[in-house]
C-alpha positions in Angstrom: 37.3 2.7 -2.2 36.9 3.0 -6.0 33.7 2.7 -7.9 32.2 -0.7 -7.7 32.1 -2.5 -11.1 30.3 -5.4 -12.7 33.6 -7.3 -12.2 33.3 -6.8 -8.4 29.7 -8.1 -8.5 30.7 -11.1 -10.5 33.6 -11.9 -8.0 31.2 -11.5 -5.0 28.6 -13.8 -6.6 31.2 -16.3 -7.9 29.9 -16.1 -11.4 31.1 -14.7 -14.7 30.9 -11.1 -15.8 28.7 -12.2 -18.7 26.2 -13.8 -16.2 26.0 -10.6 -14.2 25.5 -8.5 -17.3 22.9 -10.8 -18.6 20.9 -10.7 -15.4 21.2 -7.0 -14.8 20.1 -6.2 -18.3 17.3 -8.8 -18.4 18.8 -10.6 -21.4 18.4 -14.3 -22.0 17.7 -17.0 -19.5 18.9 -17.0 -15.9 17.8 -19.4 -13.1 16.2 -18.1 -9.9 19.2 -19.2 -7.9 21.5 -17.2 -10.2 19.3 -14.1 -10.0 19.3 -14.4 -6.2 23.0 -14.7 -5.9 23.6 -11.7 -8.2 21.0 -9.6 -6.4 22.7 -10.4 -3.0 26.1 -9.6 -4.5 24.8 -6.2 -5.8 23.5 -5.5 -2.3 26.7 -6.5 -0.6 29.0 -4.6 -2.9 26.8 -1.5 -3.2 26.9 -1.6 -7.0 25.0 1.2 -8.7 24.2 0.6 -12.4 25.2 3.4 -14.9 21.8 4.1 -16.4 23.2 6.5 -19.0 25.7 4.0 -20.3 23.2 1.3 -20.3 20.7 3.4 -22.2 23.3 4.3 -24.8 24.4 0.7 -25.2 21.0 -1.0 -25.3 18.4 1.7 -26.0 16.7 0.8 -22.7 17.0 2.3 -19.2 15.8 -0.9 -17.4 14.5 1.5 -14.7 11.0 2.2 -13.3 9.9 5.3 -11.5 8.2 4.7 -8.2 6.2 7.6 -6.6 5.0 7.5 -3.0 3.4 10.1 -0.9 6.0 9.4 1.9 8.4 6.6 2.8 7.7 7.6 6.4 4.5 5.6 5.9 5.5 2.1 7.0 3.1 0.4 4.6 4.5 2.3 1.6 8.1 1.7 2.6 7.4 -2.1 3.0 5.5 -2.1 -0.4 8.4 -0.4 -2.2 11.0 -2.7 -0.7 9.0 -5.8 -1.8 8.4 -4.5 -5.3 12.0 -3.6 -5.6 13.1 -7.1 -4.8 10.9 -8.5 -7.6 12.1 -5.9 -10.1 15.8 -6.3 -9.2 15.4 -10.1 -9.8 14.1 -9.3 -13.3 17.0 -6.9 -14.0 15.3 -3.6 -13.3 16.0 -0.8 -10.9 13.4 1.4 -9.1 13.9 5.1 -8.7 11.8 6.2 -5.8 10.6 9.8 -5.1 8.3 11.3 -2.5 5.3 13.5 -3.6 3.5 14.5 -0.3 0.4 14.0 -2.4 1.2 17.3 -4.1 -0.1 17.4 -7.8 2.7 19.9 -8.7 5.3 17.5 -7.4 3.7 14.6 -9.2 3.8 16.6 -12.5 7.5 17.5 -11.9 8.3 13.8 -11.3 6.4 12.6 -14.4 8.4 15.0 -16.5 11.7 14.0 -14.9 11.0 10.3 -15.4 10.0 10.9 -19.0 13.1 12.9 -19.7 15.3 10.2 -18.2 13.5 7.7 -20.5 12.4 5.4 -17.7 10.3 2.4 -18.8 7.3 3.1 -16.7 5.9 4.6 -13.5 4.3 3.0 -10.4 2.2 5.5 -8.5 -0.7 6.2 -6.2 -1.8 9.7 -7.2 -2.7 11.9 -4.3 -6.0 13.0 -5.9 -8.5 11.6 -8.4 -10.4 14.7 -9.3 -7.9 16.8 -11.3 -9.2 17.9 -14.7 -7.7 15.8 -17.5 -5.8 18.8 -18.9 -4.1 19.3 -15.6 -3.5 15.7 -14.7 0.2 14.8 -15.4 -0.7 11.0 -15.4 -3.4 11.4 -18.1 -0.8 13.1 -20.3 2.1 10.8 -19.4 3.9 9.1 -22.4 5.2 6.2 -20.2 3.4 3.0 -19.2 1.6 3.6 -15.9 1.0 1.2 -13.1 -1.5 2.7 -10.6 -2.0 1.4 -7.1 -5.5 1.6 -5.6 -6.9 4.7 -7.5 -9.8 5.0 -9.9 -8.5 6.3 -13.3 -10.1 7.3 -16.6 -6.9 7.2 -18.6 -4.9 4.2 -19.8 -3.0 2.4 -17.1 -2.7 -1.0 -15.5 -4.3 -0.8 -12.0 -3.9 -2.9 -8.8 -6.9 -2.6 -6.4 -7.4 -3.7 -2.8 -10.9 -5.0 -2.1 -11.5 -2.6 0.9 -15.3 -2.8 0.5 -15.8 -6.6 1.1 -13.0 -6.5 3.7 -14.7 -3.8 5.9 -18.1 -5.4 5.3 -16.7 -8.7 6.6 -15.3 -6.9 9.7 -18.6 -5.3 10.4 -20.3 -8.7 10.2 -17.8 -10.2 12.6 -18.3 -7.4 15.2 -22.1 -7.6 14.8 -21.9 -11.4 15.5 -20.3 -10.6 18.8 -23.2 -8.3 19.7 -21.8 -4.9 18.8 -24.4 -2.4 17.6 -22.3 0.8 17.8 -19.3 0.4 15.5 -17.0 3.4 14.5 -15.0 3.7 11.4 -11.7 5.6 11.1 -10.3 5.8 7.6 -8.6 7.9 4.9 -10.3 10.6 2.9 -13.4 9.5 0.9 -12.0 11.7 -1.9 -9.8 8.8 -2.9 -10.8 5.2 -3.7 -9.5 3.4 -0.5 -11.6 5.8 1.6 -14.7 5.5 -0.6 -14.5 1.8 -0.7 -14.1 1.4 3.0 -17.1 3.7 3.6 -19.2 1.6 1.2 -18.1 -1.6 2.9 -19.0 -0.1 6.3 -22.5 0.8 5.1 -22.9 -2.6 3.4 -21.9 -4.4 6.6 -24.3 -2.4 8.7 -27.2 -2.9 6.4 -26.6 -6.7 6.1 -26.4 -6.9 9.9 -29.5 -4.8 10.5 -27.7 -1.9 12.0 -28.4 1.8 11.5 -25.8 4.1 9.9 -24.9 7.0 12.2 -22.5 9.6 10.6 -21.4 10.5 14.2 -19.5 7.2 14.2 -17.5 7.9 11.0 -14.2 9.8 10.7 -12.6 9.9 7.3 -9.4 12.0 7.5 -7.5 13.8 4.8 -4.4 11.5 5.3 -3.1 8.8 7.5 -0.9 11.3 9.4 -3.8 13.5 10.5 -4.7 13.2 14.2 -8.2 11.9 15.0 -8.0 12.7 18.7 -10.8 15.2 18.7 -13.1 13.0 16.7 -12.5 10.0 19.0 -13.1 12.2 22.1 -16.5 13.4 20.6 -17.5 9.8 19.9 -16.8 8.7 23.4 -18.9 11.5 24.8 -22.0 10.5 22.7 -25.0 9.3 24.6 -24.4 5.9 22.9 -20.6 5.8 22.3 -19.1 3.1 20.1 -18.3 -0.3 21.7 -16.1 -1.3 18.7 -14.1 0.4 15.9 -12.4 -0.3 12.7 -9.3 1.8 11.9 -6.5 2.2 9.4 -3.5 0.7 11.1 -1.0 3.5 10.9 -0.4 6.4 13.2 -4.2 7.1 12.8 -5.2 4.0 14.7 -2.5 4.6 17.3 -3.9 8.1 18.0 -7.4 6.7 18.3 -6.3 4.1 20.8 -4.4 6.7 22.8 -7.5 8.9 23.0 -9.6 5.9 24.1 -7.0 5.0 26.8 -6.9 8.5 28.1 -10.7 8.3 28.4 -10.4 5.1 30.5 -11.5 2.7 27.7 -9.6 -0.7 27.7 -9.1 -2.9 24.7 -10.9 -5.3 24.4 -12.8 -5.1 27.7 -14.5 -1.7 26.9 -13.7 -1.3 23.2 -13.2 -3.9 20.5 -10.8 -2.9 17.8 -10.0 -4.2 14.2 -7.0 -2.6 12.6 -6.4 -2.4 8.8 -2.8 -2.9 7.8 0.0 -5.4 7.7 1.5 -8.0 10.1 4.5 -5.7 10.6 2.4 -2.7 11.5 0.8 -4.6 14.4 3.7 -6.9 15.3 4.5 -5.2 18.6 1.0 -4.4 19.7 -0.5 -6.1 22.7 -3.0 -7.7 22.9 -2.5 -9.2 19.4 -4.5 -7.2 16.9 -7.5 -8.5 15.1 -6.9 -7.1 11.6 -8.0 -6.7 8.0 -4.6 -7.7 6.6 -3.0 -6.2 3.5 -0.9 -8.8 1.7 2.2 -6.8 1.0 4.0 -9.8 -0.6 1.0 -10.5 -2.9 0.5 -6.9 -3.8 4.2 -6.5 -4.6 4.3 -9.6 -6.8 1.1 -8.6 -8.6 2.6 -5.1 -9.3 5.8 -6.5 -10.6 4.0 -9.0 -12.8 1.9 -6.2 -14.3 5.0 -4.1 -15.0 6.9 -7.0 -16.7 3.8 -8.1 -18.7 3.2 -4.6 -20.0 6.8 -4.1 -21.0 6.8 -7.5 -22.8 3.4 -6.9 -24.5 2.9 -3.1 -24.9 -0.2 -3.5 -27.1 -2.2 -5.6 -24.6 -5.4 -4.0 -23.1 -5.1 -2.4 -19.6 -5.1 -4.9 -16.8 -7.2 -4.6 -13.6 -6.1 -6.8 -10.7 -8.0 -6.9 -7.3 -6.6 -8.4 -4.2 -8.6 -9.3 -1.1 -8.2 -8.1 2.5 -8.3 -11.1 4.9 -9.8 -10.9 8.4 -7.2 -12.3 10.8 -8.5 -12.9 14.4 -6.4 -11.7 17.3 -7.4 -10.8 20.8 -8.7 -7.3 20.5 -12.4 -8.1 20.0 -15.0 -9.6 22.4 -18.7 -9.1 23.0 -19.6 -5.6 24.4 -19.5 -5.3 28.2 -23.3 -5.3 28.6 -23.7 -8.5 26.6 -20.7 -10.2 28.2 -22.3 -9.4 31.6 -25.6 -10.9 30.5 -24.0 -14.2 29.4 
């Protein structure tokens, strides 16, 4: 099969070549229905835009770089796919690349995207403490769209409100009678970890509960195994009766360690996961969760990108999205209290 052309896309969508060109280049008006039909035709035909030709013709690449630590992370993969849908509908393409949270790799990609004259970069830097002179993002010449990181350089930023979400989860568990609540989260060296820890301490204080560092495990990344930490917690004189954990492989490892120790959910251990509906879709019993709104985050990110490109001189934007507590069947009063009832 030869190279797929704009003509092939137009035939598949049942529209004119001019309409396809207008939508793919983001020029002029196009209805939502027309954009959807063309986006579907692009997917069906496997059409790949010629970025070099487009740039020579229009002076714009209509492409955005998208850096992720790893697409093996289901949350990041789902987020990328959702952002891509919005950007494609607006006539943009996303070029995705993995960083493994390596600053050298991030610097390499920033340089690559600049040299290819992309129109911006969406990223969650792996570290927040690089000196400015070594930080590739601080020196970047492209518009930056940062997801859930604190920055002291110019960028539009999307935050998740981890602090109030975790505080709300603590309040809920305390209302059930739990007094020993564990937290498993990402490294406190980056904003999501710090904010979760602050929310944890806020929630304990508001519920009149003491903070015990033995009940806190903040790992370097979501792929680290917390088996040993969970084992230690379960051997405490007063082990946790509830836990809050990041809903990736981290939480799965925690629950496996609990199961091996004979702890049942929710009879012996109440659990609140932090993640997405998809992350917990196959879990039984249904997970009580602090839910990330993937669709809302993707839409907010795409809107930030398009607003910045339309109005480059506007001041940096800061958008904060909530985490919502969704009740499932993994929480109940602790065994001692249930027995007293």
